[in-house]
N, CA, C, O and CB atoms as a CASP TS submission, in Angstrom:
PFRMAT TS
TARGET T0000
AUTHOR 0000-0000-0000
METHOD Language model
MODEL 1
PARENT N/A
ATOM      1  N   MET     1     -26.633 -20.627   9.578  1.00  0.00           N
ATOM      2  CA  MET     1     -27.061 -19.347   9.038  1.00  0.00           C
ATOM      3  C   MET     1     -28.583 -19.257   9.162  1.00  0.00           C
ATOM      4  O   MET     1     -29.287 -20.207   8.821  1.00  0.00           O
ATOM      5  CB  MET     1     -26.602 -19.179   7.550  1.00  0.00           C
ATOM      6  N   GLY     2     -29.076 -18.168   9.628  1.00  0.00           N
ATOM      7  CA  GLY     2     -30.514 -18.015   9.767  1.00  0.00           C
ATOM      8  C   GLY     2     -31.071 -18.785  10.941  1.00  0.00           C
ATOM      9  O   GLY     2     -30.347 -19.111  11.882  1.00  0.00           O
ATOM     10  N   ASP     3     -32.372 -19.077  10.886  1.00  0.00           N
ATOM     11  CA  ASP     3     -33.048 -19.782  11.980  1.00  0.00           C
ATOM     12  C   ASP     3     -32.823 -21.287  11.944  1.00  0.00           C
ATOM     13  O   ASP     3     -33.011 -21.957  12.960  1.00  0.00           O
ATOM     14  CB  ASP     3     -34.529 -19.497  11.936  1.00  0.00           C
ATOM     15  N   GLN     4     -32.430 -21.827  10.818  1.00  0.00           N
ATOM     16  CA  GLN     4     -32.259 -23.269  10.652  1.00  0.00           C
ATOM     17  C   GLN     4     -30.764 -23.615  10.659  1.00  0.00           C
ATOM     18  O   GLN     4     -29.904 -22.739  10.568  1.00  0.00           O
ATOM     19  CB  GLN     4     -32.931 -23.756   9.331  1.00  0.00           C
ATOM     20  N   TRP     5     -30.488 -24.901  10.768  1.00  0.00           N
ATOM     21  CA  TRP     5     -29.104 -25.353  10.623  1.00  0.00           C
ATOM     22  C   TRP     5     -28.746 -25.190   9.156  1.00  0.00           C
ATOM     23  O   TRP     5     -29.502 -25.613   8.282  1.00  0.00           O
ATOM     24  CB  TRP     5     -28.910 -26.850  11.108  1.00  0.00           C
ATOM     25  N   GLY     6     -27.616 -24.588   8.883  1.00  0.00           N
ATOM     26  CA  GLY     6     -27.278 -24.334   7.494  1.00  0.00           C
ATOM     27  C   GLY     6     -25.794 -24.379   7.229  1.00  0.00           C
ATOM     28  O   GLY     6     -24.972 -24.385   8.145  1.00  0.00           O
ATOM     29  N   GLN     7     -25.474 -24.412   5.950  1.00  0.00           N
ATOM     30  CA  GLN     7     -24.091 -24.449   5.519  1.00  0.00           C
ATOM     31  C   GLN     7     -23.955 -23.604   4.267  1.00  0.00           C
ATOM     32  O   GLN     7     -24.773 -23.710   3.353  1.00  0.00           O
ATOM     33  CB  GLN     7     -23.618 -25.903   5.266  1.00  0.00           C
ATOM     34  N   ILE     8     -22.935 -22.769   4.216  1.00  0.00           N
ATOM     35  CA  ILE     8     -22.671 -21.986   3.011  1.00  0.00           C
ATOM     36  C   ILE     8     -22.042 -22.907   1.975  1.00  0.00           C
ATOM     37  O   ILE     8     -21.043 -23.571   2.251  1.00  0.00           O
ATOM     38  CB  ILE     8     -21.742 -20.761   3.316  1.00  0.00           C
ATOM     39  N   GLU     9     -22.626 -22.945   0.790  1.00  0.00           N
ATOM     40  CA  GLU     9     -22.128 -23.792  -0.291  1.00  0.00           C
ATOM     41  C   GLU     9     -21.177 -23.034  -1.213  1.00  0.00           C
ATOM     42  O   GLU     9     -20.154 -23.574  -1.634  1.00  0.00           O
ATOM     43  CB  GLU     9     -23.291 -24.352  -1.097  1.00  0.00           C
ATOM     44  N   SER    10     -21.518 -21.772  -1.530  1.00  0.00           N
ATOM     45  CA  SER    10     -20.640 -20.960  -2.377  1.00  0.00           C
ATOM     46  C   SER    10     -20.941 -19.477  -2.170  1.00  0.00           C
ATOM     47  O   SER    10     -22.046 -19.090  -1.790  1.00  0.00           O
ATOM     48  CB  SER    10     -20.810 -21.342  -3.872  1.00  0.00           C
ATOM     49  N   ILE    11     -19.926 -18.668  -2.431  1.00  0.00           N
ATOM     50  CA  ILE    11     -20.058 -17.214  -2.353  1.00  0.00           C
ATOM     51  C   ILE    11     -19.567 -16.640  -3.674  1.00  0.00           C
ATOM     52  O   ILE    11     -18.450 -16.920  -4.110  1.00  0.00           O
ATOM     53  CB  ILE    11     -19.254 -16.618  -1.134  1.00  0.00           C
ATOM     54  N   GLU    12     -20.412 -15.836  -4.302  1.00  0.00           N
ATOM     55  CA  GLU    12     -20.060 -15.179  -5.557  1.00  0.00           C
ATOM     56  C   GLU    12     -20.290 -13.683  -5.405  1.00  0.00           C
ATOM     57  O   GLU    12     -20.796 -13.239  -4.374  1.00  0.00           O
ATOM     58  CB  GLU    12     -20.888 -15.751  -6.748  1.00  0.00           C
ATOM     59  N   ASP    13     -19.929 -12.905  -6.407  1.00  0.00           N
ATOM     60  CA  ASP    13     -20.093 -11.452  -6.337  1.00  0.00           C
ATOM     61  C   ASP    13     -21.535 -11.038  -6.100  1.00  0.00           C
ATOM     62  O   ASP    13     -21.787 -10.095  -5.350  1.00  0.00           O
ATOM     63  CB  ASP    13     -19.589 -10.813  -7.607  1.00  0.00           C
ATOM     64  N   ALA    14     -22.483 -11.719  -6.719  1.00  0.00           N
ATOM     65  CA  ALA    14     -23.876 -11.290  -6.672  1.00  0.00           C
ATOM     66  C   ALA    14     -24.782 -12.180  -5.836  1.00  0.00           C
ATOM     67  O   ALA    14     -25.971 -11.889  -5.704  1.00  0.00           O
ATOM     68  CB  ALA    14     -24.411 -11.219  -8.047  1.00  0.00           C
ATOM     69  N   ARG    15     -24.237 -13.283  -5.254  1.00  0.00           N
ATOM     70  CA  ARG    15     -25.113 -14.168  -4.479  1.00  0.00           C
ATOM     71  C   ARG    15     -24.323 -15.087  -3.559  1.00  0.00           C
ATOM     72  O   ARG    15     -23.125 -15.308  -3.734  1.00  0.00           O
ATOM     73  CB  ARG    15     -25.977 -15.001  -5.414  1.00  0.00           C
ATOM     74  N   ILE    16     -25.049 -15.618  -2.561  1.00  0.00           N
ATOM     75  CA  ILE    16     -24.514 -16.632  -1.657  1.00  0.00           C
ATOM     76  C   ILE    16     -25.468 -17.815  -1.722  1.00  0.00           C
ATOM     77  O   ILE    16     -26.674 -17.650  -1.536  1.00  0.00           O
ATOM     78  CB  ILE    16     -24.356 -16.086  -0.176  1.00  0.00           C
ATOM     79  N   ASP    17     -24.944 -19.003  -1.982  1.00  0.00           N
ATOM     80  CA  ASP    17     -25.749 -20.225  -2.004  1.00  0.00           C
ATOM     81  C   ASP    17     -25.562 -20.962  -0.684  1.00  0.00           C
ATOM     82  O   ASP    17     -24.436 -21.216  -0.257  1.00  0.00           O
ATOM     83  CB  ASP    17     -25.357 -21.138  -3.209  1.00  0.00           C
ATOM     84  N   ILE    18     -26.683 -21.304  -0.040  1.00  0.00           N
ATOM     85  CA  ILE    18     -26.631 -22.039   1.225  1.00  0.00           C
ATOM     86  C   ILE    18     -27.544 -23.262   1.143  1.00  0.00           C
ATOM     87  O   ILE    18     -28.411 -23.354   0.273  1.00  0.00           O
ATOM     88  CB  ILE    18     -27.045 -21.124   2.415  1.00  0.00           C
ATOM     89  N   THR    19     -27.330 -24.197   2.068  1.00  0.00           N
ATOM     90  CA  THR    19     -28.230 -25.332   2.228  1.00  0.00           C
ATOM     91  C   THR    19     -28.654 -25.365   3.690  1.00  0.00           C
ATOM     92  O   THR    19     -27.815 -25.451   4.587  1.00  0.00           O
ATOM     93  CB  THR    19     -27.549 -26.686   1.792  1.00  0.00           C
ATOM     94  N   GLU    20     -29.975 -25.295   3.926  1.00  0.00           N
ATOM     95  CA  GLU    20     -30.525 -25.383   5.272  1.00  0.00           C
ATOM     96  C   GLU    20     -30.946 -26.822   5.545  1.00  0.00           C
ATOM     97  O   GLU    20     -31.391 -27.524   4.637  1.00  0.00           O
ATOM     98  CB  GLU    20     -31.723 -24.413   5.450  1.00  0.00           C
ATOM     99  N   ILE    21     -30.807 -27.259   6.787  1.00  0.00           N
ATOM    100  CA  ILE    21     -31.298 -28.567   7.220  1.00  0.00           C
ATOM    101  C   ILE    21     -32.536 -28.287   8.072  1.00  0.00           C
ATOM    102  O   ILE    21     -32.435 -27.673   9.134  1.00  0.00           O
ATOM    103  CB  ILE    21     -30.188 -29.394   8.029  1.00  0.00           C
ATOM    104  N   VAL    22     -33.700 -28.738   7.607  1.00  0.00           N
ATOM    105  CA  VAL    22     -34.959 -28.444   8.297  1.00  0.00           C
ATOM    106  C   VAL    22     -35.729 -29.728   8.601  1.00  0.00           C
ATOM    107  O   VAL    22     -35.603 -30.727   7.894  1.00  0.00           O
ATOM    108  CB  VAL    22     -35.826 -27.497   7.449  1.00  0.00           C
ATOM    109  N   SER    23     -36.518 -29.680   9.653  1.00  0.00           N
ATOM    110  CA  SER    23     -37.352 -30.819  10.029  1.00  0.00           C
ATOM    111  C   SER    23     -38.443 -31.025   8.984  1.00  0.00           C
ATOM    112  O   SER    23     -39.005 -30.064   8.459  1.00  0.00           O
ATOM    113  CB  SER    23     -37.975 -30.606  11.430  1.00  0.00           C
ATOM    114  N   ASP    24     -38.738 -32.301   8.687  1.00  0.00           N
ATOM    115  CA  ASP    24     -39.816 -32.592   7.738  1.00  0.00           C
ATOM    116  C   ASP    24     -41.161 -32.766   8.435  1.00  0.00           C
ATOM    117  O   ASP    24     -42.167 -33.043   7.782  1.00  0.00           O
ATOM    118  CB  ASP    24     -39.487 -33.843   6.942  1.00  0.00           C
ATOM    119  N   GLY    25     -41.184 -32.601   9.774  1.00  0.00           N
ATOM    120  CA  GLY    25     -42.420 -32.716  10.532  1.00  0.00           C
ATOM    121  C   GLY    25     -42.794 -34.135  10.888  1.00  0.00           C
ATOM    122  O   GLY    25     -43.763 -34.354  11.615  1.00  0.00           O
ATOM    123  N   ALA    26     -42.044 -35.108  10.391  1.00  0.00           N
ATOM    124  CA  ALA    26     -42.335 -36.514  10.678  1.00  0.00           C
ATOM    125  C   ALA    26     -41.148 -37.208  11.344  1.00  0.00           C
ATOM    126  O   ALA    26     -41.027 -38.432  11.303  1.00  0.00           O
ATOM    127  CB  ALA    26     -42.713 -37.249   9.390  1.00  0.00           C
ATOM    128  N   GLY    27     -40.269 -36.404  11.962  1.00  0.00           N
ATOM    129  CA  GLY    27     -39.112 -36.980  12.654  1.00  0.00           C
ATOM    130  C   GLY    27     -37.859 -37.072  11.803  1.00  0.00           C
ATOM    131  O   GLY    27     -36.827 -37.544  12.280  1.00  0.00           O
ATOM    132  N   GLY    28     -37.925 -36.637  10.571  1.00  0.00           N
ATOM    133  CA  GLY    28     -36.761 -36.684   9.688  1.00  0.00           C
ATOM    134  C   GLY    28     -36.274 -35.285   9.350  1.00  0.00           C
ATOM    135  O   GLY    28     -36.758 -34.292   9.892  1.00  0.00           O
ATOM    136  N   TRP    29     -35.318 -35.229   8.456  1.00  0.00           N
ATOM    137  CA  TRP    29     -34.707 -33.957   8.080  1.00  0.00           C
ATOM    138  C   TRP    29     -34.633 -33.830   6.576  1.00  0.00           C
ATOM    139  O   TRP    29     -34.472 -34.823   5.866  1.00  0.00           O
ATOM    140  CB  TRP    29     -33.314 -33.823   8.690  1.00  0.00           C
ATOM    141  N   LEU    30     -34.752 -32.604   6.091  1.00  0.00           N
ATOM    142  CA  LEU    30     -34.654 -32.313   4.662  1.00  0.00           C
ATOM    143  C   LEU    30     -33.561 -31.290   4.425  1.00  0.00           C
ATOM    144  O   LEU    30     -33.353 -30.391   5.239  1.00  0.00           O
ATOM    145  CB  LEU    30     -36.002 -31.803   4.105  1.00  0.00           C
ATOM    146  N   ARG    31     -32.857 -31.429   3.299  1.00  0.00           N
ATOM    147  CA  ARG    31     -31.888 -30.420   2.874  1.00  0.00           C
ATOM    148  C   ARG    31     -32.616 -29.468   1.933  1.00  0.00           C
ATOM    149  O   ARG    31     -33.207 -29.906   0.946  1.00  0.00           O
ATOM    150  CB  ARG    31     -30.626 -31.072   2.175  1.00  0.00           C
ATOM    151  N   ARG    32     -32.582 -28.172   2.227  1.00  0.00           N
ATOM    152  CA  ARG    32     -33.314 -27.185   1.437  1.00  0.00           C
ATOM    153  C   ARG    32     -32.325 -26.124   0.923  1.00  0.00           C
ATOM    154  O   ARG    32     -31.869 -25.271   1.685  1.00  0.00           O
ATOM    155  CB  ARG    32     -34.458 -26.524   2.289  1.00  0.00           C
ATOM    156  N   PRO    33     -32.002 -26.186  -0.373  1.00  0.00           N
ATOM    157  CA  PRO    33     -31.079 -25.185  -0.924  1.00  0.00           C
ATOM    158  C   PRO    33     -31.745 -23.818  -1.023  1.00  0.00           C
ATOM    159  O   PRO    33     -32.936 -23.717  -1.317  1.00  0.00           O
ATOM    160  CB  PRO    33     -30.575 -25.622  -2.308  1.00  0.00           C
ATOM    161  N   ARG    34     -30.970 -22.773  -0.775  1.00  0.00           N
ATOM    162  CA  ARG    34     -31.444 -21.391  -0.847  1.00  0.00           C
ATOM    163  C   ARG    34     -30.352 -20.528  -1.464  1.00  0.00           C
ATOM    164  O   ARG    34     -29.162 -20.823  -1.347  1.00  0.00           O
ATOM    165  CB  ARG    34     -31.843 -20.858   0.564  1.00  0.00           C
ATOM    166  N   THR    35     -30.779 -19.458  -2.122  1.00  0.00           N
ATOM    167  CA  THR    35     -29.849 -18.479  -2.677  1.00  0.00           C
ATOM    168  C   THR    35     -30.200 -17.105  -2.132  1.00  0.00           C
ATOM    169  O   THR    35     -31.359 -16.689  -2.157  1.00  0.00           O
ATOM    170  CB  THR    35     -29.884 -18.485  -4.231  1.00  0.00           C
ATOM    171  N   VAL    36     -29.187 -16.410  -1.643  1.00  0.00           N
ATOM    172  CA  VAL    36     -29.350 -15.036  -1.163  1.00  0.00           C
ATOM    173  C   VAL    36     -28.739 -14.127  -2.220  1.00  0.00           C
ATOM    174  O   VAL    36     -27.526 -14.127  -2.429  1.00  0.00           O
ATOM    175  CB  VAL    36     -28.674 -14.818   0.257  1.00  0.00           C
ATOM    176  N   GLU    37     -29.598 -13.349  -2.887  1.00  0.00           N
ATOM    177  CA  GLU    37     -29.132 -12.429  -3.924  1.00  0.00           C
ATOM    178  C   GLU    37     -28.600 -11.164  -3.259  1.00  0.00           C
ATOM    179  O   GLU    37     -29.225 -10.635  -2.340  1.00  0.00           O
ATOM    180  CB  GLU    37     -30.275 -12.089  -4.930  1.00  0.00           C
ATOM    181  N   LEU    38     -27.464 -10.685  -3.715  1.00  0.00           N
ATOM    182  CA  LEU    38     -26.859  -9.479  -3.154  1.00  0.00           C
ATOM    183  C   LEU    38     -27.020  -8.322  -4.119  1.00  0.00           C
ATOM    184  O   LEU    38     -26.899  -8.489  -5.333  1.00  0.00           O
ATOM    185  CB  LEU    38     -25.373  -9.708  -2.834  1.00  0.00           C
ATOM    186  N   ARG    39     -27.290  -7.164  -3.577  1.00  0.00           N
ATOM    187  CA  ARG    39     -27.432  -5.954  -4.400  1.00  0.00           C
ATOM    188  C   ARG    39     -26.182  -5.097  -4.239  1.00  0.00           C
ATOM    189  O   ARG    39     -25.640  -4.964  -3.142  1.00  0.00           O
ATOM    190  CB  ARG    39     -28.711  -5.145  -4.002  1.00  0.00           C
ATOM    191  N   GLY    40     -25.745  -4.530  -5.328  1.00  0.00           N
ATOM    192  CA  GLY    40     -24.594  -3.626  -5.265  1.00  0.00           C
ATOM    193  C   GLY    40     -25.018  -2.220  -4.875  1.00  0.00           C
ATOM    194  O   GLY    40     -26.185  -1.858  -5.025  1.00  0.00           O
ATOM    195  N   LEU    41     -24.106  -1.449  -4.388  1.00  0.00           N
ATOM    196  CA  LEU    41     -24.379  -0.057  -4.047  1.00  0.00           C
ATOM    197  C   LEU    41     -24.344   0.771  -5.314  1.00  0.00           C
ATOM    198  O   LEU    41     -23.457   0.594  -6.149  1.00  0.00           O
ATOM    199  CB  LEU    41     -23.359   0.480  -3.007  1.00  0.00           C
ATOM    200  N   GLN    42     -25.299   1.673  -5.466  1.00  0.00           N
ATOM    201  CA  GLN    42     -25.341   2.486  -6.677  1.00  0.00           C
ATOM    202  C   GLN    42     -25.298   3.943  -6.319  1.00  0.00           C
ATOM    203  O   GLN    42     -25.324   4.797  -7.205  1.00  0.00           O
ATOM    204  CB  GLN    42     -26.586   2.182  -7.502  1.00  0.00           C
TER
END
């Protein structure tokens, strides 16, 4: 998902939780959790 390697962790009514795998700049990798907030139609 997105520009980085990622995995969807959970999907709820108001948000999606993902974990991106990103380079740490020193040859290793970091797991970076992110939340995408969803807006309802009004």
